N, CA and C atoms as an extended XYZ file, in Angstrom:
273
Properties=species:S:1:pos:R:3:atomname:S:1:resname:S:1:resid:I:1 pbc="F F F"
N         0.813       -1.205        0.000 N   UNK     1
C         0.000        0.000        0.000 CA  UNK     1
C         0.852        1.261        0.000 C   UNK     1
N         2.003        1.233        0.653 N   UNK     2
C         2.825        2.438        0.703 CA  UNK     2
C         3.331        2.822       -0.683 C   UNK     2
N         3.582        1.832       -1.552 N   UNK     3
C         3.994        2.158       -2.928 CA  UNK     3
C         2.899        2.940       -3.627 C   UNK     3
N         1.653        2.509       -3.429 N   UNK     4
C         0.523        3.224       -4.027 CA  UNK     4
C         0.438        4.641       -3.472 C   UNK     4
N         0.569        4.770       -2.164 N   UNK     5
C         0.494        6.089       -1.537 CA  UNK     5
C         1.621        6.985       -2.022 C   UNK     5
N         2.813        6.427       -2.173 N   UNK     6
C         3.947        7.207       -2.663 CA  UNK     6
C         3.689        7.773       -4.054 C   UNK     6
N         2.884        7.064       -4.843 N   UNK     7
C         2.557        7.491       -6.208 CA  UNK     7
C         1.220        8.220       -6.276 C   UNK     7
N         0.643        8.520       -5.111 N   UNK     8
C        -0.629        9.229       -5.014 CA  UNK     8
C        -1.771        8.452       -5.686 C   UNK     8
N        -1.728        7.123       -5.588 N   UNK     9
C        -2.764        6.261       -6.143 CA  UNK     9
C        -3.569        5.701       -4.987 C   UNK     9
N        -4.896        5.779       -5.102 N   UNK    10
C        -5.775        5.268       -4.038 CA  UNK    10
C        -6.507        4.027       -4.500 C   UNK    10
N        -6.645        3.088       -3.588 N   UNK    11
C        -7.479        1.919       -3.812 CA  UNK    11
C        -8.888        2.346       -3.441 C   UNK    11
N        -9.772        2.414       -4.431 N   UNK    12
C       -11.132        2.882       -4.176 CA  UNK    12
C       -12.071        1.758       -3.788 C   UNK    12
N       -11.991        0.630       -4.486 N   UNK    13
C       -12.865       -0.507       -4.212 CA  UNK    13
C       -12.027       -1.774       -4.326 C   UNK    13
N       -12.115       -2.601       -3.305 N   UNK    14
C       -11.425       -3.883       -3.354 CA  UNK    14
C       -12.462       -4.978       -3.253 C   UNK    14
N       -12.621       -5.708       -4.343 N   UNK    15
C       -13.594       -6.784       -4.371 CA  UNK    15
C       -12.908       -8.130       -4.446 C   UNK    15
N       -13.698       -9.203       -4.423 N   UNK    16
C       -13.113      -10.535       -4.453 CA  UNK    16
C       -12.407      -10.857       -5.774 C   UNK    16
N       -12.831      -10.236       -6.855 N   UNK    17
C       -12.192      -10.540       -8.139 CA  UNK    17
C       -11.612       -9.316       -8.846 C   UNK    17
N       -12.095       -8.124       -8.521 N   UNK    18
C       -11.626       -6.899       -9.176 CA  UNK    18
C       -11.475       -5.783       -8.152 C   UNK    18
N       -10.413       -5.008       -8.294 N   UNK    19
C       -10.192       -3.824       -7.467 CA  UNK    19
C       -10.051       -2.621       -8.396 C   UNK    19
N       -10.453       -1.438       -7.898 N   UNK    20
C       -10.357       -0.214       -8.684 CA  UNK    20
C        -9.418        0.766       -8.015 C   UNK    20
N        -8.531        1.341       -8.818 N   UNK    21
C        -7.532        2.290       -8.352 CA  UNK    21
C        -7.737        3.616       -9.073 C   UNK    21
N        -7.492        4.728       -8.365 N   UNK    22
C        -7.666        6.050       -8.971 CA  UNK    22
C        -6.524        6.987       -8.594 C   UNK    22
N        -6.290        7.926       -9.488 N   UNK    23
C        -5.406        9.072       -9.222 CA  UNK    23
C        -5.937       10.204      -10.081 C   UNK    23
N        -6.241       11.297       -9.434 N   UNK    24
C        -6.838       12.440      -10.120 CA  UNK    24
C        -8.076       11.956      -10.886 C   UNK    24
N        -8.111       12.093      -12.192 N   UNK    25
C        -9.282       11.663      -12.981 CA  UNK    25
C        -9.068       10.311      -13.646 C   UNK    25
N        -7.910        9.685      -13.417 N   UNK    26
C        -7.612        8.388      -14.020 CA  UNK    26
C        -8.120        7.263      -13.129 C   UNK    26
N        -8.560        6.167      -13.755 N   UNK    27
C        -9.087        5.016      -13.030 CA  UNK    27
C        -8.687        3.745      -13.772 C   UNK    27
N        -8.410        2.693      -12.995 N   UNK    28
C        -8.061        1.406      -13.589 CA  UNK    28
C        -8.641        0.283      -12.753 C   UNK    28
N        -9.011       -0.784      -13.436 N   UNK    29
C        -9.459       -2.005      -12.775 CA  UNK    29
C        -8.300       -2.989      -12.808 C   UNK    29
N        -8.182       -3.778      -11.743 N   UNK    30
C        -7.143       -4.802      -11.681 CA  UNK    30
C        -7.736       -6.041      -11.032 C   UNK    30
N        -7.356       -7.193      -11.545 N   UNK    31
C        -7.850       -8.444      -10.995 CA  UNK    31
C        -6.680       -9.258      -10.468 C   UNK    31
N        -6.990      -10.365       -9.838 N   UNK    32
C        -5.949      -11.227       -9.297 CA  UNK    32
C        -5.599      -10.856       -7.876 C   UNK    32
N        -4.653      -11.576       -7.321 N   UNK    33
C        -4.221      -11.350       -5.951 CA  UNK    33
C        -3.637       -9.958       -5.816 C   UNK    33
N        -4.228       -9.147       -4.962 N   UNK    34
C        -3.783       -7.772       -4.713 CA  UNK    34
C        -3.686       -6.959       -6.004 C   UNK    34
N        -4.609       -7.201       -6.933 N   UNK    35
C        -4.635       -6.418       -8.169 CA  UNK    35
C        -3.450       -6.650       -9.065 C   UNK    35
N        -2.917       -7.858       -9.082 N   UNK    36
C        -1.692       -8.131       -9.819 CA  UNK    36
C        -1.845       -8.064      -11.337 C   UNK    36
N        -3.052       -8.161      -11.858 N   UNK    37
C        -3.286       -8.099      -13.307 CA  UNK    37
C        -4.042       -6.827      -13.650 C   UNK    37
N        -3.300       -5.821      -14.079 N   UNK    38
C        -3.920       -4.540      -14.391 CA  UNK    38
C        -4.719       -4.633      -15.679 C   UNK    38
N        -5.930       -4.095      -15.633 N   UNK    39
C        -6.784       -4.056      -16.811 CA  UNK    39
C        -6.673       -2.722      -17.509 C   UNK    39
N        -7.696       -2.354      -18.230 N   UNK    40
C        -7.704       -1.097      -18.974 CA  UNK    40
C        -7.702        0.097      -18.040 C   UNK    40
N        -7.031        1.130      -18.478 N   UNK    41
C        -6.985        2.390      -17.750 CA  UNK    41
C        -7.830        3.403      -18.491 C   UNK    41
N        -8.615        4.159      -17.745 N   UNK    42
C        -9.457        5.170      -18.352 CA  UNK    42
C        -9.393        6.475      -17.593 C   UNK    42
N       -10.262        7.388      -17.981 N   UNK    43
C       -10.312        8.707      -17.373 CA  UNK    43
C       -11.774        9.105      -17.207 C   UNK    43
N       -12.097        9.659      -16.056 N   UNK    44
C       -13.445       10.164      -15.837 CA  UNK    44
C       -13.626       11.462      -16.616 C   UNK    44
N       -14.698       11.529      -17.389 N   UNK    45
C       -15.017       12.709      -18.186 CA  UNK    45
C       -16.453       13.124      -17.881 C   UNK    45
N       -16.907       14.177      -18.508 N   UNK    46
C       -18.294       14.606      -18.328 CA  UNK    46
C       -19.277       13.554      -18.844 C   UNK    46
N       -18.827       12.700      -19.763 N   UNK    47
C       -19.670       11.636      -20.302 CA  UNK    47
C       -19.546       10.341      -19.492 C   UNK    47
N       -18.757       10.345      -18.447 N   UNK    48
C       -18.518        9.153      -17.641 CA  UNK    48
C       -17.130        8.612      -17.906 C   UNK    48
N       -16.940        7.333      -17.597 N   UNK    49
C       -15.639        6.701      -17.781 CA  UNK    49
C       -15.340        6.562      -19.266 C   UNK    49
N       -14.181        7.068      -19.675 N   UNK    50
C       -13.758        7.006      -21.072 CA  UNK    50
C       -12.416        6.289      -21.148 C   UNK    50
N       -12.281        5.451      -22.154 N   UNK    51
C       -11.037        4.722      -22.368 CA  UNK    51
C       -10.277        5.327      -23.534 C   UNK    51
N        -8.960        5.321      -23.416 N   UNK    52
C        -8.109        5.833      -24.476 CA  UNK    52
C        -8.030        4.800      -25.591 C   UNK    52
N        -8.401        5.213      -26.791 N   UNK    53
C        -8.292        4.359      -27.969 CA  UNK    53
C        -7.535        5.131      -29.042 C   UNK    53
N        -6.980        4.395      -29.982 N   UNK    54
C        -6.247        5.024      -31.082 CA  UNK    54
C        -6.930        4.649      -32.390 C   UNK    54
N        -7.179        5.645      -33.209 N   UNK    55
C        -7.772        5.424      -34.521 CA  UNK    55
C        -7.020        6.288      -35.526 C   UNK    55
N        -6.478        5.642      -36.554 N   UNK    56
C        -5.716        6.352      -37.593 CA  UNK    56
C        -4.613        7.222      -36.991 C   UNK    56
N        -3.969        6.697      -35.946 N   UNK    57
C        -2.862        7.407      -35.327 CA  UNK    57
C        -3.265        8.541      -34.398 C   UNK    57
N        -4.557        8.728      -34.168 N   UNK    58
C        -5.058        9.805      -33.311 CA  UNK    58
C        -5.621        9.211      -32.021 C   UNK    58
N        -5.334        9.845      -30.873 N   UNK    59
C        -5.881        9.352      -29.609 CA  UNK    59
C        -7.278        9.919      -29.354 C   UNK    59
N        -8.186        9.057      -28.916 N   UNK    60
C        -9.545        9.461      -28.565 CA  UNK    60
C        -9.892        8.924      -27.189 C   UNK    60
N       -10.765        9.648      -26.496 N   UNK    61
C       -11.368        9.148      -25.272 CA  UNK    61
C       -12.769        8.677      -25.640 C   UNK    61
N       -12.982        7.369      -25.528 N   UNK    62
C       -14.262        6.772      -25.912 CA  UNK    62
C       -15.071        6.476      -24.657 C   UNK    62
N       -16.259        7.053      -24.607 N   UNK    63
C       -17.177        6.856      -23.485 CA  UNK    63
C       -18.531        6.471      -24.050 C   UNK    63
N       -19.417        6.049      -23.175 N   UNK    64
C       -20.764        5.715      -23.615 CA  UNK    64
C       -21.368        6.947      -24.278 C   UNK    64
N       -21.844        6.781      -25.477 N   UNK    65
C       -22.472        7.891      -26.168 CA  UNK    65
C       -21.557        8.648      -27.090 C   UNK    65
N       -20.280        8.284      -27.184 N   UNK    66
C       -19.420        8.980      -28.133 CA  UNK    66
C       -17.967        8.995      -27.735 C   UNK    66
N       -17.225        9.722      -28.513 N   UNK    67
C       -15.798        9.851      -28.259 CA  UNK    67
C       -15.342       11.249      -28.642 C   UNK    67
N       -14.264       11.670      -27.996 N   UNK    68
C       -13.685       12.978      -28.274 CA  UNK    68
C       -12.185       12.818      -28.447 C   UNK    68
N       -11.604       13.702      -29.213 N   UNK    69
C       -10.161       13.700      -29.407 CA  UNK    69
C        -9.489       13.949      -28.057 C   UNK    69
N        -8.519       13.124      -27.707 N   UNK    70
C        -7.799       13.281      -26.441 CA  UNK    70
C        -6.681       14.300      -26.607 C   UNK    70
N        -6.487       15.095      -25.584 N   UNK    71
C        -5.394       16.061      -25.604 CA  UNK    71
C        -4.085       15.347      -25.268 C   UNK    71
N        -2.958       15.931      -25.646 N   UNK    72
C        -1.674       15.331      -25.264 CA  UNK    72
C        -1.544       15.181      -23.742 C   UNK    72
N        -2.097       16.115      -22.995 N   UNK    73
C        -2.037       16.046      -21.535 CA  UNK    73
C        -2.838       14.858      -21.001 C   UNK    73
N        -3.995       14.592      -21.600 N   UNK    74
C        -4.800       13.439      -21.176 CA  UNK    74
C        -4.101       12.131      -21.507 C   UNK    74
N        -3.527       12.051      -22.691 N   UNK    75
C        -2.790       10.853      -23.091 CA  UNK    75
C        -1.645       10.603      -22.119 C   UNK    75
N        -0.893       11.637      -21.798 N   UNK    76
C         0.240       11.497      -20.887 CA  UNK    76
C        -0.219       11.125      -19.477 C   UNK    76
N        -1.308       11.715      -18.995 N   UNK    77
C        -1.815       11.389      -17.660 CA  UNK    77
C        -2.212        9.923      -17.578 C   UNK    77
N        -2.902        9.421      -18.586 N   UNK    78
C        -3.312        8.015      -18.602 CA  UNK    78
C        -2.087        7.109      -18.705 C   UNK    78
N        -1.160        7.446      -19.569 N   UNK    79
C         0.053        6.641      -19.736 CA  UNK    79
C         0.840        6.565      -18.440 C   UNK    79
N         1.041        7.714      -17.797 N   UNK    80
C         1.834        7.758      -16.566 CA  UNK    80
C         1.135        7.015      -15.431 C   UNK    80
N        -0.175        7.192      -15.309 N   UNK    81
C        -0.935        6.491      -14.280 CA  UNK    81
C        -0.835        4.987      -14.481 C   UNK    81
N        -1.028        4.534      -15.697 N   UNK    82
C        -0.966        3.113      -16.000 CA  UNK    82
C         0.416        2.545      -15.674 C   UNK    82
N         1.444        3.262      -16.057 N   UNK    83
C         2.820        2.831      -15.777 CA  UNK    83
C         3.089        2.790      -14.270 C   UNK    83
N         2.684        3.838      -13.558 N   UNK    84
C         2.904        3.891      -12.111 CA  UNK    84
C         2.143        2.790      -11.387 C   UNK    84
N         0.894        2.552      -11.796 N   UNK    85
C         0.095        1.511      -11.154 CA  UNK    85
C         0.713        0.141      -11.414 C   UNK    85
N         1.125       -0.100      -12.627 N   UNK    86
C         1.758       -1.371      -12.959 CA  UNK    86
C         3.016       -1.584      -12.125 C   UNK    86
N         3.816       -0.554      -11.974 N   UNK    87
C         5.025       -0.634      -11.165 CA  UNK    87
C         4.698       -0.942       -9.711 C   UNK    87
N         3.707       -0.250       -9.174 N   UNK    88
C         3.329       -0.438       -7.759 CA  UNK    88
C         2.765       -1.821       -7.514 C   UNK    88
N         1.964       -2.335       -8.428 N   UNK    89
C         1.314       -3.626       -8.222 CA  UNK    89
C         2.256       -4.793       -8.477 C   UNK    89
N         3.270       -4.591       -9.302 N   UNK    90
C         4.164       -5.700       -9.618 CA  UNK    90
C         5.378       -5.779       -8.700 C   UNK    90
N         5.603       -4.745       -7.928 N   UNK    91
C         6.796       -4.727       -7.054 CA  UNK    91
C         6.573       -5.565       -5.799 C   UNK    91
């Protein structure tokens, strides 16, 4: 847990098969023992949870009801969160 705290990542929900982690507007689901298998990482938007997808070399945030072009800052926030969470959970 201290690794998560050091990276400003909070465990929001811990269930028997899936746990959810958040930092700022980023969120990820992880399964397995102590969240050892990280799933998709997304970002909370006005449309709800949106996942980063790539189409024709362009990043988009896809949420229920549509998608919007992702900013470089959003792409970097999701990338960094995913990397940090993976590091914390695998250490």
